[in-house]
C-alpha positions in Angstrom: 211.8 184.9 -6.6 213.3 186.5 -3.5 211.3 186.3 -0.3 211.8 188.8 2.5 211.9 187.6 6.1 212.0 189.1 9.6 213.6 187.0 12.3 213.4 187.8 16.0 215.2 185.7 18.6 215.7 186.1 22.3 219.2 185.7 23.7 219.7 184.7 27.3 220.5 187.7 29.5 223.5 186.4 31.4 225.8 186.2 28.4 228.9 188.3 28.4 229.1 190.9 25.6 231.8 189.1 23.7 230.0 185.8 23.8 226.7 187.5 22.7 228.5 189.2 19.8 230.0 185.9 18.7 226.6 184.2 18.9 225.0 186.9 16.7 227.9 186.7 14.2 227.6 182.9 14.1 223.9 182.9 13.4 224.2 185.8 10.9 226.8 183.6 9.2 224.4 180.7 9.1 221.9 182.8 7.2 224.5 184.1 4.7 226.1 180.8 4.2 222.8 179.4 3.2 222.1 182.1 0.5 220.4 184.8 2.5 221.2 188.5 2.2 221.0 190.4 5.5 219.5 193.9 5.4 219.6 194.6 9.1 220.8 192.8 12.2 220.5 194.6 15.5 219.3 194.4 19.1 215.7 195.5 19.5 216.4 196.9 22.9 218.4 196.1 26.0 217.1 193.3 28.2 213.3 193.2 28.3 211.2 191.5 30.9 209.1 188.5 29.9 205.4 188.1 30.7 206.3 184.6 32.0 209.5 182.6 32.7 211.3 181.0 29.8 213.9 178.3 30.6 214.4 179.8 34.0 214.9 183.4 32.8 212.6 186.3 33.5 214.2 188.6 30.9 216.3 188.4 27.7 217.8 190.4 24.8 215.7 190.6 21.7 217.6 190.6 18.4 216.0 191.3 15.1 217.3 190.3 11.7 215.7 191.4 8.3 216.9 189.2 5.4 215.9 188.0 2.0 216.6 184.7 0.3 215.6 183.0 -3.0 214.9 179.7 -1.2 214.0 179.0 2.4 217.2 177.0 3.1 218.6 179.8 5.3 215.5 180.1 7.4 215.2 176.3 7.8 218.9 176.0 8.9 218.6 178.9 11.3 215.4 177.3 12.8 217.1 173.9 13.2 220.2 175.3 14.9 218.4 177.8 17.1 216.2 174.9 18.5 219.3 173.1 19.8 221.2 176.2 21.0 221.0 176.8 24.8 221.8 180.5 24.2 218.7 181.3 22.2 215.6 181.0 24.4 213.0 181.6 21.6 212.9 182.5 18.0 210.3 183.3 15.3 210.7 183.7 11.6 208.0 185.4 9.5 207.7 186.2 5.8 207.2 189.9 5.2 205.7 191.9 2.4 208.4 193.2 0.1 208.8 197.0 0.0 
């Protein structure tokens, strides 16, 4: 059975456009390489201000990915690699109701 997910992650604001694009492509690739099908991958908005400082930053770029997968390998691998990436300040993966 396929499970739908929504993933939101915050990219540090001082990345150059090309580096940010490469980061998004890399992490989208991590999902697809582990069996996920991406329905949407886009920035939520330009830099948004945080309520509190995260890793020395007061703002960041929110990126939202909607994907589906038969097993949670893709979500687990994204979670593992995002935790060790200095370019991703925070991330959250949630299962969503299928439409």
